[in-house]
N, C-alpha and C positions, 0 to 999 in steps of 0.2 A: 525786724529782727536782723542782726548782722549775719553775714555769710557764715557757713559752717566753719567752726573754729579749728585752730591747730594748737592743741595743748594736751597735757597729759594729767594724770591724777594729782601730781605734785601741785598743779595750779590751784587745786581746791584746798590744799592744806591751810593756807592763810585765812580762808573763809571760816574755818572752824574757830580760829583765834578771834576773828572778828565777831562772830556770833556770841562768843563768850563775853567779849568786851560790851556788846550792846545789851545782852541779858543782864549782866551784872549791874550796868549803869541804871537799869530800870528795876533793880531790887530783886531780881530772880537769880538764885544761886546756880552757878555753872562750874563745871569742873575746870581747874586751872590747867592750861595746856601751853606747851612751848614747841615751836617748829624747829626741828634740828636737821641740817642738811648733812647727809652722809653720802659722800661721793656725788653721784648725779641724781641722788634721791632725796626727797624731802619727807621726813617722817615727823609725827606728832608725839610728843612725850607728855603724858598726863599724870598729874599728881593724884595718888590714891586718896579719895576723900573718906573711905571707910577704914582708914588707919589713922590713929592719933597717938600722942605720947602716952596716953592712958591705956591704950590697947585697941583692939579691933571693935568696930561698930557693925552690928548686923546689917547686911545689905541684901536685898532680894529684888529681882526684876518683876515688872508688871506681869509678865508671862507666868511666872511662878505663883504669884499672889492670885491671879485670876484662875489658874488651874486648881488652886487649893480652895478658893472660896466662891468662885463664880462659874467655873467651867471655862471653856475656851472663849476668849474675848480679846481680839487684836486691836479694836478701836480704843484709843486712849480715853476719849471723852466718856463713852459709854461704860467702860470698865471702872473709871474713877467715880462716876455717878453711882454706880452700883455699890462700890466700896463705901461711899459716903452714906448710902442708905443703910448699910450694915454698921455704921459708926466705927469703921476701921480706919478712916482718915478724917481730917478736918475739912470744913467748908473752904478754907483758904487754899488747900491743896487742889480742890476741884476747880476753883477760879483760876489758879495759876496754870493748871493743865489745859484748860480751855484756851488760854492765851497762847500757851506753847504750841498746842495742836495747830492753831491758825497761823502762828508765826512760822512754824516749820513748813506748812503748806504754801505760805506766801513766798518763802525763800526757796521753794521747790525741793525740800527734803523729802525725797521719795522713799526714804528708808526708816520711817517712824513706825517700826513694828514693836510688838510688846516687849521685846528684849532690849529695846533702846530707851526705856524709861524705867527708873528704879526707885526704890523706897528704902529708907533706913528704919530700923526697928530694934527695940530692946526685948521684945517678948514674942515676936512673930504672930501677934494677935492685932496690934495696932501699928499703924505705919505713918511715917511723915516723908514727904517728897525728898528725894536725894537730889544733889546738884545735877543739872542737865549736862548731857554729853552727846557727842556725835551729831551736832546740829549743823549740817552742812548741805548745800545745794546739790544733792546727789543726782538730781534729774540730769545735770550736765556732765556727770562723771563719765569718762570713757569706759567702754566695756572691758572685760578681762583680757581681751585680745587687743586692746588699745584703740578700737574703733570709736570715732566720735560722730554721732548723728545729729542732724539738725532738729532741735526740739523747741517748739513754740512755748513761750511763756504765757501761762494762763492762770493768774493768781485768782483765788476763790473770792467770789463776790459776797458782800455782806448780806445778811437777812435781818429782819427785826429782832429775831431771837439771838443772833450771834453778834449784833451790832456793837455792843459794849466791849466785848472781848476782841472783836475785829479791830476796833479803833486803836486799842493798845498794841495789838499785834502789827497793825499797819504802820503805826509810828515807828516801832522798833525795826520792821522790815525796811522802811524807807531809809532809816539811818544805816542799816546794814548794807543795802545796795549802794548807797552814796559812798560809804567808807571803802567798800570793796572795789568800786570803780576807780578809786584813788590809789589803790595799792599797786605799785609798779611791778612788784615781784610775782604777781599772778600772770603777767604777760598781757600784751595789747589785746589779744583775742577775747580773753575773759573779762577784761576791763570794759570792752565794748558791750559784751553780753550784760554785764551788771548795770551799765548805764542805761541800756534799753529796757532792762527789767524795772529799773526805778521809774522810768518815764511811763511805762505801761501801768505800773501800780498807781501813779498819781492820776491816771485817767479814771480810776474808780472813785475818786474822792467826791466828784459831783453827785454820783448816784448815792453814795453813802450819806451825804449831807441831807438828802431828801427823806431818809428813813427815820422812823421813830422807834426807839428800842421797845421790844416786847416785854411785858412783866416777866420777872425771873420765874422759871418753872420750878415746881416743887420736886425735890429729889424723888425718884421712883422708889417704890418699896420693893426691897429684895430680901427674902428670907436668908439669914446667915446660915451657912453650913457649920456643923460642929467643928471646933478647932481641934 
């Protein structure tokens, strides 16, 4: 791993743009964002995907949906599995969330709480996955005081149960780290970090190649709460 870096939060702004590009290229809807430099600051401007020419689309976070139908549940995968068991989402949403969960972990997004995944809805009874947002390697973000600590990159290893989703997520993450390492605007320090992360990720490929995917588990049964 490179020496402790010298960069600020602005260095991470282009990574959000890059994750959007990678996700979109693989058929996963992501919020359209633009990096705007204001003085010495870099800010992200995001297009509202819950607004259309025809009017507003209902949007609700996973946190709110889980509180209404499941009780508190922060884990993306477990919450969406339970929502599928209640037939409030489709199986395609669960498959996408499993990939997103692994992709976020592989690119060190340590801010994947239940407020950072949302759904669109017409009746607040059935839900479809909203475009992804805030998919950034937050593990490397400086603290609120500007301090940057040395953090080792440890991407999650695949298991037979997660192998199919892991392979998709790993492909996207490899593209992400390669593209980020080529972006000069993030600075040499973070370019070096991205390059190192890509190399470490490739080190897992041999172990993954030896695994056999496990049979897909059946969705767990969860009694729906009254709407």
